[in-house]
Backbone as CSV, one residue per row, in Angstrom:
resi,resn,N_x,N_y,N_z,CA_x,CA_y,CA_z,C_x,C_y,C_z
1,MET,-13.237,-48.949,165.310,-14.550,-49.504,165.568,-15.538,-48.346,165.741
2,MET,-16.666,-48.457,165.075,-17.672,-47.405,165.149,-18.547,-47.581,166.388
3,THR,-19.041,-46.458,166.883,-19.977,-46.504,168.003,-21.355,-46.912,167.483
4,ASN,-22.249,-47.261,168.392,-23.608,-47.617,167.989,-24.286,-46.461,167.263
5,THR,-24.066,-45.250,167.733,-24.653,-44.074,167.092,-24.131,-43.916,165.671
6,GLU,-22.837,-44.108,165.485,-22.249,-44.006,164.144,-22.804,-45.082,163.208
7,ILE,-22.985,-46.284,163.721,-23.544,-47.376,162.912,-24.969,-47.048,162.499
8,ARG,-25.777,-46.557,163.451,-27.158,-46.183,163.117,-27.189,-45.100,162.045
9,LEU,-26.376,-44.075,162.221,-26.334,-42.968,161.272,-25.907,-43.450,159.890
10,LYS,-24.842,-44.232,159.835,-24.344,-44.764,158.558,-25.398,-45.651,157.901
11,GLY,-26.055,-46.495,158.687,-27.093,-47.370,158.158,-28.245,-46.578,157.562
12,LEU,-28.686,-45.545,158.264,-29.771,-44.711,157.744,-29.346,-43.980,156.476
13,GLN,-28.112,-43.505,156.441,-27.610,-42.823,155.241,-27.599,-43.770,154.041
14,ILE,-27.151,-44.986,154.258,-27.081,-45.969,153.168,-28.487,-46.333,152.692
15,LEU,-29.385,-46.583,153.643,-30.763,-46.900,153.262,-31.384,-45.761,152.458
16,ALA,-31.218,-44.542,152.929,-31.804,-43.392,152.230,-31.179,-43.213,150.848
17,GLU,-29.876,-43.460,150.742,-29.191,-43.316,149.451,-29.731,-44.307,148.421
18,TYR,-29.936,-45.538,148.830,-30.338,-46.581,147.893,-31.850,-46.734,147.747
19,LEU,-32.601,-46.409,148.796,-34.048,-46.597,148.746,-34.821,-45.280,148.656
20,GLY,-34.198,-44.198,149.039,-34.918,-42.930,149.185,-35.454,-42.841,150.599
21,ASP,-35.789,-41.636,151.022,-36.202,-41.420,152.407,-37.458,-42.204,152.792
22,VAL,-38.478,-42.155,151.940,-39.746,-42.797,152.267,-39.592,-44.313,152.347
23,GLU,-38.937,-44.911,151.350,-38.761,-46.364,151.344,-37.838,-46.815,152.470
24,ALA,-36.854,-46.006,152.826,-35.974,-46.342,153.951,-36.785,-46.404,155.243
25,GLU,-37.684,-45.446,155.431,-38.539,-45.456,156.619,-39.477,-46.660,156.608
26,ARG,-39.987,-47.013,155.443,-40.842,-48.201,155.336,-40.064,-49.452,155.705
27,PHE,-38.809,-49.553,155.227,-37.969,-50.705,155.548,-37.773,-50.817,157.061
28,ILE,-37.463,-49.725,157.697,-37.251,-49.739,159.150,-38.532,-50.156,159.870
29,ALA,-39.672,-49.627,159.420,-40.951,-49.997,160.033,-41.217,-51.490,159.862
30,LEU,-40.927,-52.038,158.692,-41.124,-53.469,158.454,-40.247,-54.307,159.363
31,ILE,-39.011,-53.913,159.517,-38.073,-54.654,160.363,-38.545,-54.637,161.815
32,GLN,-39.015,-53.491,162.265,-39.450,-53.384,163.659,-40.755,-54.130,163.912
33,ARG,-41.622,-54.198,162.916,-42.951,-54.782,163.065,-42.940,-56.304,163.012
34,GLU,-42.081,-56.867,162.186,-42.102,-58.304,161.944,-40.935,-58.993,162.641
35,PRO,-41.152,-60.244,163.095,-40.008,-61.003,163.617,-38.969,-61.123,162.497
36,PHE,-37.730,-60.889,162.833,-36.706,-60.806,161.795,-35.425,-61.463,162.275
37,ASP,-34.942,-62.410,161.504,-33.670,-63.070,161.790,-32.706,-62.709,160.667
38,TYR,-31.813,-61.748,160.952,-30.899,-61.244,159.933,-30.083,-62.369,159.311
39,THR,-29.622,-63.301,160.120,-28.767,-64.375,159.610,-29.514,-65.215,158.576
40,LYS,-30.742,-65.595,158.870,-31.526,-66.368,157.911,-31.827,-65.549,156.663
41,TRP,-32.144,-64.264,156.852,-32.455,-63.385,155.734,-31.242,-63.232,154.814
42,ARG,-30.079,-63.097,155.406,-28.850,-62.858,154.644,-28.380,-64.111,153.906
43,GLN,-28.654,-65.291,154.458,-28.229,-66.533,153.825,-28.863,-66.646,152.438
44,GLY,-28.057,-66.999,151.488,-28.571,-67.204,150.145,-28.622,-65.964,149.278
45,MET,-28.330,-64.800,149.826,-28.405,-63.578,149.020,-27.365,-63.550,147.905
46,ASP,-26.236,-64.181,148.133,-25.158,-64.164,147.151,-24.874,-65.554,146.589
47,ASP,-25.848,-66.444,146.663,-25.645,-67.812,146.188,-25.276,-67.875,144.710
48,ASP,-25.755,-66.912,143.928,-25.490,-66.940,142.500,-24.127,-66.349,142.139
49,LEU,-23.381,-65.863,143.133,-22.078,-65.250,142.880,-20.950,-66.179,143.306
50,SER,-19.862,-66.119,142.556,-18.676,-66.886,142.934,-17.984,-66.193,144.102
51,ILE,-17.082,-66.904,144.747,-16.300,-66.326,145.842,-15.526,-65.106,145.350
52,GLU,-14.988,-65.196,144.142,-14.221,-64.080,143.582,-15.103,-62.843,143.413
53,LYS,-16.332,-63.028,142.923,-17.235,-61.895,142.724,-17.665,-61.286,144.064
54,ILE,-17.920,-62.140,145.039,-18.279,-61.634,146.364,-17.111,-60.840,146.936
55,SER,-15.902,-61.355,146.784,-14.715,-60.665,147.279,-14.530,-59.321,146.585
56,LYS,-14.728,-59.294,145.272,-14.584,-58.034,144.530,-15.625,-57.012,144.979
57,LYS,-16.855,-57.471,145.217,-17.896,-56.569,145.708,-17.506,-55.998,147.072
58,ALA,-16.992,-56.844,147.939,-16.594,-56.409,149.279,-15.436,-55.416,149.200
59,MET,-14.460,-55.693,148.351,-13.317,-54.783,148.209,-13.751,-53.438,147.638
60,ALA,-14.661,-53.450,146.661,-15.149,-52.207,146.065,-15.901,-51.371,147.100
61,LEU,-16.726,-52.040,147.905,-17.463,-51.337,148.938,-16.516,-50.746,149.975
62,ARG,-15.513,-51.514,150.347,-14.541,-51.012,151.331,-13.777,-49.815,150.775
63,MET,-13.385,-49.870,149.497,-12.668,-48.762,148.874,-13.559,-47.520,148.825
64,LYS,-14.834,-47.702,148.468,-15.773,-46.583,148.418,-15.922,-45.951,149.790
65,ASP,-16.079,-46.788,150.815,-16.201,-46.281,152.195,-14.947,-45.534,152.616
66,SER,-13.798,-46.056,152.239,-12.523,-45.436,152.584,-12.388,-44.074,151.901
67,GLU,-12.775,-43.987,150.647,-12.693,-42.742,149.902,-13.641,-41.702,150.502
68,GLN,-14.839,-42.131,150.891,-15.806,-41.205,151.464,-15.364,-40.702,152.838
69,SER,-14.696,-41.531,153.600,-14.262,-41.107,154.927,-13.080,-40.140,154.845
70,HIS,-12.364,-40.123,153.708,-11.226,-39.214,153.543,-11.599,-37.956,152.765
71,ALA,-12.849,-37.887,152.283,-13.284,-36.720,151.515,-13.498,-35.538,152.456
72,PRO,-13.212,-34.327,151.973,-13.384,-33.130,152.846,-14.808,-32.835,153.164
């Protein structure tokens, strides 16, 4: 289980990787500024995917995370 600090660090790294530094900071500012319900926001994001595709995406992400944590 990761600590809160580790989760924050990992989250910022992922945001910066996919959005870039500036857009990641904008995303964080938007989240802090506006009322935000993660559960409602997350609902429907994968509606167009089958259970098998969602599972494959999750397994691929887990494998990638596992490989990165074992890299020197």
